[in-house]
N, C-alpha and C positions, 0 to 999 in steps of 0.2 A: 348812352345817356342813362343817368340814374336820377331818381327822384326821392330825395331824403324827406323824412326819415325812412330808413330801411328796416325790413323785418330781420330778426324777430322783434316784435313790439313790446314795450313796457307801458306803464300807465301814461307817462309823459309823451312818449312818441305816438301812441295810439290816439291820444287826445289831439295832438298836433296834426296828425294825418286827417282826422275827422274835420278839424277846423279848416285845413287847407282845401279839402273837398267842398265844404260849405262855401268858402270864399270863391272858389272857382265857379261853382254853379250859380252863385249870386251875380257873377259877372255877365251871365247870359251870353257868353261868347263860345259858340260850339267848337270852334277850332282850338281855342285855348283849353277848354275842358277836355277835349279828346286827347290832348298830349299827356294827361295823367294816366292813360291806359296803354297797355301793350298794343302793338299793331294788329294783333289777332285776338284781342279781348273778347270774351264771350259775355253777352248780355241777355238777361231776361228782365223785361220791364213791363209789368202788367201782362198783357197777352202777346207782346212782341218778343220774339227770340231772334237774335242776330249776332253777327260776329264782325269785328274789325273797326278801326278808326273811321273809315269813310262812312260806314253805316251809323256810327255814333254821331258824327257831324250831321248827317241827314236827319236822324231822329231828333236831335236837340234843336235843329233849325225848325222843324215842324212843331215841336213842343212849344218853343218860345214864341212862335207866330200865333199860337192859340191861347197860351197862358200869359196874359198881359199883366204887367205890374207884379211880376213874380218875385217873391221874397221867401227865403228858405232858412230854416234852422235845423241843424243836425246835432245829435247827441250820441256820444259813445254808449253802447249797450254792453258789449263784451269784446274780448280779444284773446287770442292765443296764437303764438308763433307768427305765421304770416297771414292770419285771418283777423278781420275786424267785423263786428256787427254793430249797426247803428239804427237808431230810430230817428224819424224826422217828421217835420210838418212844414208845409209851405202854403202860402196864400197867393191867390191870383184872381183875376177877373177875366171873363170871356168877352168877346166882341159885342155882346148885347148888354154888358154892364153888370152881369150877375157875378157875385163873389163866391169863392169856394176856399175851403181849407182842405188840403190833401194830407192824410196821415199815412205813414208807411214805415217799413223797415227794409234794410238792405244788408246783404251778406257779401263781404268783399274778400277776395283772395289776391295776394300780391306776389309778384315775381321777385327774385332776389335783388333786382335793380330798383325796387320800390314802386314800379308801375303796377297798376291793377290789371290782373289778367282774367278776373271773373267778377261780374256784378249781377246779383240776383235781387230784384226789387219787387215788393208787394205793396200796393198803394190803394187807398180808398179815398174818394172825394166826398166831402160833406158840403152841401150848399150852406152859405152863411149870409147874413145881411151885412151891409157895410158897417153898421154899428157894432157887429160882433168881431170885426177885424182886430187883431192883436199886434200885427207886424207893420209898424208905421214908419220905419226909418227910410231915408231917401234910397232910391234904387241903387244897388251895388252891395258892397260888403256890409254885413251887420256890424254896427258899432260894438266895441268891446264892452261898453256899459249897458247894452240892451240885454234884458233877461233871456235866458235859454228856455228850453222846453219845460224842464222841471220847475223852474222858478215861475213860469207862466201857468203851471197846473195842467200842462198838456202831456 
């Protein structure tokens, strides 16, 4: 199985890869998202370190059970060869109705087949009020005409 675009990346293919990842995560479908990673992909997400698709599905299932009304925007930061760095922000509410915006960055390394084999994420959550929310599209894929992080001043 291959997942285009394949490394080495250029401007266009790196931006495409980032948008594909954003779209996948906005689906909030753990199994679908896990298919973008190698079967033995290594993850570091906040304080959790684990490996493999099964663990990715478990992690994302827990995540989206807690982070309700999740909406994410990713933006390319840098790339070289088979590596991409992104920055991102997402908004969600918890089960008590409190809203948050999480800010972070990820470092990705891809195998030759275009699947991600390593993901390292650093994330910080900021409590926000509902009035401070900026991501208002219907759940799912961010519309093409919705501003990205830079346009939103994030």
